[in-house]
KEKE-3310 file (N, C-alpha, C; in steps of 0.2 Angstrom, whole numbers, plus 5000, padded with zeros to 4 digits):
npx = (5800:5814:5825:5841:5840:5828:5828:5828:5832:5839:5836:5842:5849:5841:5846:5837:5819:5812:5807:5813:5825:5831:5833:5842:5853:5856:5861:5872:5880:5881:5890:5901:5904:5907:5918:5927:5929:5934:5945:5953:5954:5961:5974:5977:5978:5988:5999:6001:6004:6014:6031:6040:6034:6035:6040:6043:6035:6024:6019:6014:6004:5996:5990:5984:5974:5966:5961:5954:5944:5937:5933:5923:5914:5908:5899:5893:5885:5874:5868:5864:5855:5845:5841:5836:5826:5818:5819:5824:5829:5841:5847:5850:5862:5868:5871:5880:5890:5893:5898:5910:5917:5919:5926:5937:5943:5945:5953:5965:5968:5972:5983:5991:5993:6001:6013:6016:6021:6032:6039:6041:6049:6061:6065:6068:6075:6085:6091:6101:6099:6088:6084:6089:6081:6067:6065:6059:6053:6052:6042:6031:6028:6026:6015:6006:6005:5998:5986:5983:5982:5971:5961:5961:5958:5945:5938:5939:5931:5919:5914:5913:5904:5892:5889:5882:5866:5853:5841:5835:5827:5828:5834:5847:5857:5864:5871:5876:5880:5888:5900:5898:5885:5878:5880:5873:5861:5861:5857:5864:5876:5888:5893:5903:5915:5917:5918:5929:5938:5937:5942:5955:5959:5958:5968:5979:5978:5980:5993:5999:5996:6004:6016:6016:6016:6028:6037:6035:6040:6053:6055:6051:6061:6072:6069:6069:6083:6087:6096:6092:6079:6070:6072:6067:6054:6049:6051:6041:6030:6027:6025:6016:6002:6000:6001:5990:5979:5980:5978:5965:5958:5961:5957:5943:5938:5942:5936:5922:5921:5924:5918:5909:5894:5885:5884:5881:5872:5861:5862:5875:5882:5880:5886:5900:5902:5901:5912:5924:5922:5917:5922:5937:5941:5937:5943:5957:5964:5965:5972:5985:5989:5988:6000:6010:6020:6025:6014:6005:6011:6010:5997:5994:6001:5994:5981:5984:5981)
npy = (4916:4907:4893:4888:4876:4875:4884:4886:4894:4910:4928:4940:4956:4968:4979:4989:4992:4996:4991:4996:5001:4990:4982:4991:4990:4976:4977:4985:4977:4967:4972:4975:4962:4956:4964:4961:4947:4946:4955:4949:4936:4939:4942:4930:4922:4928:4929:4915:4911:4919:4917:4927:4931:4923:4924:4928:4939:4940:4927:4928:4938:4931:4921:4931:4935:4924:4923:4934:4932:4921:4927:4937:4929:4923:4931:4941:4935:4929:4940:4947:4938:4938:4951:4951:4942:4947:4943:4938:4927:4915:4899:4889:4881:4885:4899:4896:4890:4901:4910:4903:4902:4916:4921:4912:4916:4930:4931:4924:4932:4943:4939:4936:4948:4954:4946:4950:4963:4960:4954:4964:4973:4965:4964:4977:4983:4973:4967:4959:4947:4942:4930:4921:4922:4922:4911:4899:4888:4892:4902:4895:4888:4898:4904:4894:4893:4905:4902:4891:4896:4905:4895:4888:4899:4903:4891:4889:4901:4899:4887:4890:4901:4895:4887:4892:4894:4901:4913:4925:4927:4927:4937:4943:4957:4962:4961:4949:4933:4936:4935:4945:4949:4937:4934:4942:4937:4927:4920:4916:4918:4913:4917:4927:4920:4919:4933:4936:4929:4936:4948:4944:4940:4953:4959:4952:4955:4969:4968:4963:4974:4984:4978:4979:4993:4996:4989:4997:5009:5007:5003:5015:5024:5018:5019:5032:5035:5030:5034:5035:5042:5034:5022:5024:5027:5014:5007:5012:5010:4997:4996:5006:5002:4991:4995:5004:4995:4987:4997:5001:4989:4987:4998:5000:4988:4987:4998:4995:4984:4989:5001:5014:5010:5020:5024:5014:5010:5002:5006:5012:5001:4993:5000:5000:4987:4983:4990:4983:4970:4968:4978:4979:4966:4969:4981:4979:4972:4983:4992:4985:4984:4996:5004:4995:4990:4977:4968:4974:4972:4958:4956:4960:4950:4938:4941:4941:4932)
npz = (5550:5546:5543:5537:5532:5526:5516:5499:5489:5485:5485:5474:5474:5464:5450:5447:5448:5438:5421:5410:5414:5419:5407:5401:5410:5407:5394:5396:5405:5396:5386:5394:5398:5386:5381:5391:5389:5375:5376:5385:5380:5368:5374:5380:5369:5361:5369:5371:5358:5352:5352:5357:5368:5378:5392:5410:5414:5404:5406:5418:5415:5407:5415:5423:5415:5413:5425:5426:5416:5422:5434:5430:5423:5433:5440:5432:5421:5427:5433:5422:5416:5425:5425:5411:5411:5421:5435:5451:5458:5464:5465:5480:5480:5468:5473:5483:5475:5467:5476:5480:5468:5465:5476:5475:5461:5463:5474:5471:5460:5466:5473:5463:5457:5466:5465:5453:5454:5461:5451:5442:5450:5452:5438:5435:5445:5449:5437:5433:5440:5437:5429:5437:5449:5444:5434:5421:5428:5441:5439:5435:5447:5456:5450:5451:5465:5468:5462:5470:5483:5482:5480:5492:5501:5496:5498:5512:5517:5510:5515:5528:5529:5524:5534:5544:5553:5544:5546:5544:5533:5514:5506:5497:5499:5487:5470:5467:5475:5490:5504:5516:5514:5514:5528:5534:5535:5544:5560:5570:5584:5581:5570:5571:5570:5556:5553:5559:5552:5540:5544:5546:5533:5527:5533:5528:5514:5515:5519:5507:5498:5504:5502:5487:5486:5492:5483:5471:5475:5476:5462:5455:5459:5454:5440:5438:5438:5426:5412:5399:5390:5382:5388:5401:5397:5392:5404:5413:5405:5407:5420:5426:5421:5428:5441:5441:5440:5452:5461:5459:5461:5475:5481:5479:5483:5497:5502:5500:5509:5521:5523:5532:5542:5541:5528:5521:5509:5497:5484:5483:5487:5476:5465:5470:5471:5457:5452:5458:5454:5441:5432:5432:5426:5412:5410:5412:5401:5392:5399:5400:5387:5380:5381:5378:5367:5362:5365:5356:5344:5345:5344:5331:5324:5327:5321:5308:5293)
capx = (5807:5816:5832:5845:5838:5822:5830:5830:5835:5840:5834:5848:5847:5841:5848:5831:5813:5809:5809:5817:5832:5833:5836:5848:5858:5857:5865:5878:5883:5883:5895:5906:5906:5910:5924:5932:5931:5938:5951:5958:5956:5967:5980:5979:5980:5994:6004:6003:6006:6020:6037:6044:6031:6036:6044:6039:6030:6018:6016:6009:5999:5991:5986:5979:5969:5962:5957:5949:5938:5934:5929:5918:5910:5905:5894:5889:5880:5868:5864:5861:5849:5840:5838:5833:5820:5814:5818:5829:5830:5847:5846:5855:5868:5871:5873:5886:5895:5895:5902:5916:5921:5921:5932:5943:5946:5947:5959:5970:5970:5976:5990:5995:5995:6007:6018:6018:6024:6039:6042:6044:6054:6067:6067:6071:6080:6090:6090:6106:6097:6081:6084:6089:6075:6061:6066:6053:6050:6050:6036:6025:6027:6023:6008:6002:6004:5993:5979:5981:5980:5964:5957:5961:5954:5938:5935:5937:5926:5912:5912:5912:5898:5886:5888:5878:5859:5850:5834:5833:5825:5833:5835:5854:5857:5869:5868:5878:5881:5894:5900:5895:5878:5875:5881:5868:5855:5862:5854:5869:5882:5895:5896:5909:5920:5918:5920:5937:5942:5937:5947:5962:5960:5959:5975:5984:5977:5984:6001:6000:5996:6010:6022:6016:6018:6035:6040:6035:6044:6060:6055:6052:6068:6077:6068:6071:6090:6089:6098:6089:6072:6067:6072:6062:6047:6048:6050:6035:6024:6026:6023:6010:5996:5999:5999:5983:5975:5981:5975:5957:5956:5962:5953:5936:5936:5943:5930:5916:5920:5926:5915:5904:5887:5880:5884:5880:5866:5861:5865:5882:5885:5880:5891:5906:5903:5903:5919:5929:5920:5916:5926:5943:5942:5936:5948:5964:5967:5966:5978:5991:5991:5988:6007:6014:6021:6026:6008:6002:6014:6007:5990:5994:6003:5988:5976:5986:5978)
capy = (4915:4901:4892:4887:4870:4877:4889:4883:4899:4917:4933:4944:4964:4971:4986:4993:4989:4998:4987:4999:5001:4983:4981:4995:4986:4970:4979:4988:4972:4963:4976:4974:4955:4954:4967:4957:4940:4948:4958:4944:4931:4941:4942:4924:4919:4931:4926:4908:4909:4922:4915:4932:4933:4917:4927:4928:4944:4938:4921:4930:4941:4926:4919:4936:4936:4918:4924:4939:4929:4917:4931:4941:4925:4920:4936:4945:4932:4928:4946:4948:4934:4940:4958:4950:4938:4950:4939:4939:4921:4911:4893:4889:4877:4890:4904:4893:4890:4908:4913:4900:4904:4923:4921:4909:4920:4937:4931:4921:4937:4948:4936:4936:4955:4955:4943:4953:4968:4958:4952:4971:4975:4961:4965:4984:4985:4968:4964:4953:4941:4941:4924:4917:4923:4921:4906:4896:4883:4896:4906:4890:4886:4904:4905:4888:4895:4910:4898:4887:4901:4907:4889:4887:4905:4902:4885:4891:4906:4896:4882:4893:4905:4892:4882:4895:4894:4907:4914:4931:4928:4925:4942:4946:4964:4962:4958:4942:4931:4938:4933:4949:4949:4931:4933:4947:4933:4922:4921:4913:4922:4910:4920:4931:4916:4921:4940:4936:4926:4941:4953:4941:4941:4960:4961:4949:4959:4975:4967:4963:4980:4987:4975:4981:5000:4996:4987:5002:5015:5005:5003:5022:5027:5015:5021:5039:5035:5028:5040:5036:5043:5028:5017:5026:5026:5007:5004:5015:5007:4990:4997:5010:4999:4986:4999:5006:4989:4986:5003:5001:4983:4987:5004:4999:4982:4989:5003:4991:4979:4992:5008:5015:5008:5026:5025:5007:5010:4997:5009:5013:4994:4990:5003:4998:4979:4983:4993:4979:4963:4968:4983:4977:4962:4972:4987:4976:4971:4989:4994:4982:4984:5003:5007:4990:4989:4970:4965:4976:4968:4951:4956:4960:4943:4934:4943:4939:4926)
capz = (5552:5542:5544:5531:5529:5522:5511:5493:5484:5488:5480:5473:5473:5457:5449:5446:5447:5431:5416:5405:5417:5419:5400:5400:5414:5404:5388:5399:5407:5391:5383:5398:5398:5379:5381:5395:5385:5369:5377:5389:5375:5364:5378:5381:5362:5358:5374:5369:5351:5351:5356:5360:5374:5383:5397:5416:5414:5400:5409:5424:5412:5404:5421:5426:5410:5414:5432:5425:5413:5427:5439:5427:5421:5439:5443:5427:5417:5431:5434:5415:5415:5430:5422:5405:5412:5427:5441:5456:5461:5462:5470:5486:5477:5464:5477:5486:5470:5464:5481:5480:5463:5465:5481:5471:5457:5465:5479:5467:5456:5471:5475:5457:5456:5471:5462:5447:5457:5462:5445:5439:5455:5450:5431:5434:5451:5449:5431:5432:5444:5434:5427:5443:5454:5440:5429:5419:5432:5446:5437:5435:5454:5459:5447:5454:5472:5468:5461:5476:5489:5480:5481:5500:5504:5494:5502:5520:5517:5508:5520:5535:5528:5523:5540:5549:5551:5541:5549:5542:5526:5509:5502:5498:5497:5483:5464:5467:5482:5493:5511:5521:5514:5517:5535:5537:5536:5550:5566:5575:5586:5579:5563:5572:5567:5550:5553:5561:5546:5535:5546:5544:5526:5525:5535:5523:5508:5517:5518:5500:5495:5506:5498:5481:5486:5493:5477:5466:5477:5473:5455:5452:5461:5449:5434:5437:5437:5419:5408:5392:5390:5379:5393:5406:5394:5392:5411:5415:5401:5410:5427:5427:5420:5434:5447:5441:5441:5459:5465:5458:5464:5482:5485:5479:5487:5504:5504:5500:5514:5527:5524:5538:5540:5539:5520:5518:5505:5492:5478:5484:5487:5469:5462:5472:5468:5450:5451:5459:5452:5434:5428:5431:5420:5406:5409:5412:5394:5389:5403:5399:5379:5378:5381:5377:5359:5361:5365:5351:5338:5345:5342:5324:5322:5328:5317:5301:5290)
cpx = (5808:5823:5835:5843:5832:5823:5832:5833:5836:5837:5839:5845:5846:5843:5842:5825:5809:5812:5814:5824:5835:5836:5842:5854:5861:5862:5872:5883:5886:5890:5902:5909:5910:5917:5929:5934:5935:5945:5956:5959:5961:5973:5982:5982:5987:6000:6006:6006:6013:6026:6041:6041:6031:6041:6040:6033:6024:6015:6011:6003:5994:5987:5982:5973:5963:5958:5952:5943:5934:5930:5923:5912:5906:5899:5890:5884:5874:5864:5861:5855:5844:5836:5834:5826:5816:5813:5824:5832:5837:5846:5852:5862:5871:5874:5880:5892:5898:5900:5909:5920:5924:5927:5938:5947:5949:5953:5965:5973:5974:5983:5994:5997:6001:6013:6021:6022:6032:6043:6045:6049:6061:6070:6070:6076:6086:6090:6095:6104:6090:6080:6085:6083:6068:6062:6059:6049:6048:6043:6030:6023:6024:6016:6003:6000:5999:5986:5977:5979:5973:5959:5956:5956:5947:5935:5934:5931:5919:5910:5910:5905:5892:5885:5884:5871:5857:5843:5831:5831:5830:5835:5842:5854:5864:5867:5871:5879:5888:5894:5897:5888:5874:5875:5875:5861:5855:5859:5858:5875:5888:5897:5901:5915:5922:5920:5927:5941:5942:5942:5954:5963:5961:5966:5980:5983:5981:5991:6003:6001:6002:6016:6022:6019:6026:6039:6041:6039:6051:6060:6056:6058:6073:6076:6070:6079:6092:6090:6094:6081:6067:6066:6067:6054:6045:6047:6043:6029:6022:6024:6017:6003:5995:5998:5992:5978:5975:5977:5967:5954:5956:5958:5946:5934:5937:5937:5924:5915:5921:5922:5910:5897:5883:5880:5883:5873:5866:5864:5872:5885:5885:5885:5898:5907:5905:5910:5924:5928:5920:5920:5933:5945:5941:5941:5956:5967:5969:5972:5984:5993:5991:5995:6012:6015:6022:6019:6004:6004:6011:6001:5989:5996:5997:5982:5978:5984:5984)
cpy = (4908:4899:4890:4880:4870:4881:4885:4888:4906:4922:4938:4952:4966:4978:4991:4989:4991:4994:4990:5000:4995:4981:4985:4992:4980:4972:4982:4982:4967:4966:4975:4967:4954:4958:4963:4950:4942:4950:4952:4938:4933:4941:4935:4921:4922:4929:4919:4907:4913:4920:4920:4934:4928:4919:4927:4933:4942:4932:4923:4934:4937:4923:4924:4936:4930:4919:4929:4936:4924:4921:4935:4936:4922:4924:4939:4941:4931:4934:4948:4944:4936:4946:4956:4947:4941:4946:4940:4933:4918:4904:4893:4886:4882:4896:4902:4893:4896:4911:4910:4902:4911:4924:4918:4913:4926:4936:4928:4927:4942:4945:4937:4943:4957:4952:4947:4960:4966:4956:4959:4973:4972:4963:4972:4985:4979:4964:4958:4947:4939:4933:4919:4916:4921:4916:4903:4892:4887:4900:4901:4889:4892:4905:4900:4890:4900:4907:4894:4890:4903:4901:4888:4893:4904:4896:4886:4896:4903:4891:4885:4897:4901:4886:4885:4894:4901:4908:4921:4932:4925:4930:4944:4953:4966:4959:4951:4940:4932:4937:4939:4950:4943:4931:4938:4943:4928:4925:4918:4918:4920:4913:4925:4927:4919:4928:4940:4933:4932:4946:4950:4942:4948:4961:4958:4953:4966:4974:4966:4969:4984:4985:4978:4989:5000:4994:4993:5008:5013:5005:5011:5025:5024:5018:5028:5040:5033:5034:5041:5037:5038:5023:5018:5025:5018:5004:5006:5012:5000:4990:5000:5006:4994:4990:5002:5001:4988:4991:5002:4995:4984:4992:5002:4993:4984:4993:4999:4986:4983:4999:5008:5013:5014:5027:5019:5007:5006:5000:5010:5006:4992:4994:5001:4991:4979:4985:4988:4971:4963:4972:4981:4972:4964:4978:4984:4975:4978:4992:4992:4982:4991:5006:5001:4988:4981:4967:4968:4973:4960:4950:4955:4953:4938:4935:4942:4933:4921)
cpz = (5549:5544:5538:5528:5525:5516:5504:5488:5488:5483:5480:5473:5466:5456:5449:5446:5441:5426:5411:5407:5417:5412:5399:5404:5410:5398:5390:5401:5401:5387:5388:5398:5391:5379:5385:5391:5379:5371:5380:5384:5371:5368:5378:5374:5360:5362:5372:5363:5349:5355:5360:5367:5379:5388:5404:5416:5410:5403:5414:5421:5409:5409:5423:5421:5411:5420:5430:5421:5418:5432:5436:5425:5427:5441:5438:5423:5421:5432:5427:5414:5419:5427:5415:5406:5418:5432:5445:5459:5459:5467:5475:5484:5473:5468:5480:5481:5468:5470:5481:5475:5462:5470:5478:5466:5459:5470:5475:5462:5460:5472:5468:5455:5461:5468:5456:5448:5458:5456:5442:5444:5453:5443:5431:5439:5451:5443:5430:5436:5442:5432:5432:5448:5450:5434:5427:5424:5439:5445:5437:5442:5457:5456:5450:5462:5472:5467:5467:5482:5488:5482:5488:5503:5502:5498:5509:5521:5516:5513:5526:5534:5528:5529:5545:5548:5549:5543:5548:5535:5521:5504:5503:5495:5492:5476:5463:5474:5485:5501:5516:5520:5515:5525:5538:5538:5541:5556:5572:5577:5583:5573:5564:5570:5560:5549:5555:5556:5540:5537:5544:5537:5524:5527:5530:5516:5509:5516:5511:5496:5498:5503:5491:5481:5487:5487:5472:5469:5475:5466:5452:5454:5456:5442:5433:5436:5430:5415:5402:5393:5387:5384:5399:5403:5394:5399:5413:5411:5404:5417:5429:5426:5426:5440:5447:5442:5449:5463:5465:5461:5472:5485:5485:5483:5495:5506:5504:5506:5521:5528:5530:5537:5539:5532:5517:5515:5499:5485:5478:5484:5480:5465:5463:5470:5461:5449:5453:5457:5444:5430:5427:5426:5413:5404:5409:5406:5391:5393:5401:5391:5377:5376:5380:5370:5358:5361:5358:5344:5339:5343:5334:5321:5322:5323:5310:5299:5289)
residu = (MET:SER:ASN:SER:SER:SER:ILE:THR:HIS:PHE:LEU:LEU:LEU:PRO:PHE:SER:ASP:THR:ARG:GLU:LEU:GLN:LEU:CYS:GLN:PHE:TRP:LEU:PHE:LEU:GLY:ILE:PHE:LEU:ALA:ALA:LEU:VAL:GLY:ASN:GLY:LEU:ILE:ILE:THR:SER:THR:ALA:CYS:ASP:GLN:HIS:LEU:HIS:THR:PRO:MET:TYR:CYS:PHE:LEU:LEU:ASN:LEU:SER:LEU:LEU:ASP:MET:GLY:CYS:ILE:SER:THR:THR:VAL:PRO:LYS:SER:MET:ALA:ASN:SER:LEU:TRP:ASP:THR:ARG:ALA:ILE:SER:TYR:THR:ALA:CYS:ALA:ALA:GLN:LEU:PHE:PHE:PHE:LEU:PHE:PHE:ILE:SER:ALA:GLU:TYR:SER:LEU:LEU:THR:ILE:MET:SER:TYR:ASP:ARG:TYR:VAL:ALA:ILE:CYS:LYS:PRO:LEU:HIS:TYR:GLY:THR:PHE:LEU:GLY:SER:ARG:ALA:CYS:VAL:HIS:ILE:ALA:ALA:ALA:ALA:TRP:GLY:SER:GLY:PHE:VAL:HIS:ALA:LEU:LEU:HIS:THR:ALA:ASN:THR:PHE:SER:PHE:PRO:LEU:CYS:ARG:GLY:ASN:ALA:VAL:GLU:GLN:PHE:PHE:CYS:GLU:THR:PRO:HIS:ILE:LEU:LYS:LEU:SER:CYS:SER:HIS:SER:TYR:LEU:ARG:GLU:VAL:GLY:LEU:LEU:VAL:LEU:SER:TRP:PHE:LEU:GLY:LEU:GLY:CYS:PHE:VAL:PHE:VAL:VAL:GLY:SER:TYR:VAL:GLN:ILE:PHE:ARG:ALA:VAL:LEU:ARG:ILE:PRO:SER:GLU:GLN:GLY:ARG:HIS:LYS:ALA:PHE:SER:THR:CYS:LEU:PRO:HIS:LEU:ALA:VAL:VAL:SER:LEU:PHE:ALA:ILE:THR:GLY:THR:PHE:ALA:TYR:LEU:LYS:PRO:SER:SER:ILE:SER:LEU:PRO:SER:VAL:ASP:LEU:VAL:LEU:SER:VAL:LEU:TYR:SER:ALA:VAL:PRO:PRO:ALA:VAL:ASN:PRO:LEU:ASN:TYR:THR:LEU:ARG:ASN:GLN:GLU:LEU:LYS:ASP:ALA:PHE:MET:TYR:VAL:GLN:LYS:PRO)
# end
């Protein structure tokens, strides 16, 4: 038995004990990581350089790409290093930092995705009021609020999680430091305070998801009334990718945190954690550019000598 004062490092859950599979996981994560960096980097560069994309929607998309790059950079490189060097260790300080930054980026991203659904609602359902509701100054303030809410959320959870004494070893049943798996190491009944904070966060997240769904119900009703097929296609091309991103993010994250203990297997936890922490940052650029001609044109403009 040990307490948190004597713990100097944690042991993360490996994807495999077989050396060959560890190297396969390294190359897989390297591909995902590079895809996320290149894709989101192109969106950031194109949005910043192309004057035609200096609109609220692309301002939010730029912020989303920044958050995606931060999110995947927090968890994947450490897992890659552990697989490459055949180790599981992460220092106590690094674990706390990883937890903080992951919560910061992931919660700010969810807030931003909620805001982006409102942006699409105003643009399609109330186009005459778009400039009033979402001017340039309002966009900056809204984006800053998303980043600020993520910071406060991460700070509360991190400080609360690492305030509890840890006496059940130092093996974390996840490939990165995450609140529920750190709490499993606690020997204090006061950890229920953090569980209550997690439940409150889940209800706030559910409220955001309901808001997104409600916004898209109104959006689809408005889009189906557009007489022009080209107009409907353009509206769907800016809405469907966003809805796909929100759905993947919310469904996998919710199931990972609220799944029954009977199916709480390490292999299932690993797959789910990859789906909501590593896959979205790599897939988001593809989702937002595949059917968006403006971004494709901006990419071509950036690549010109």
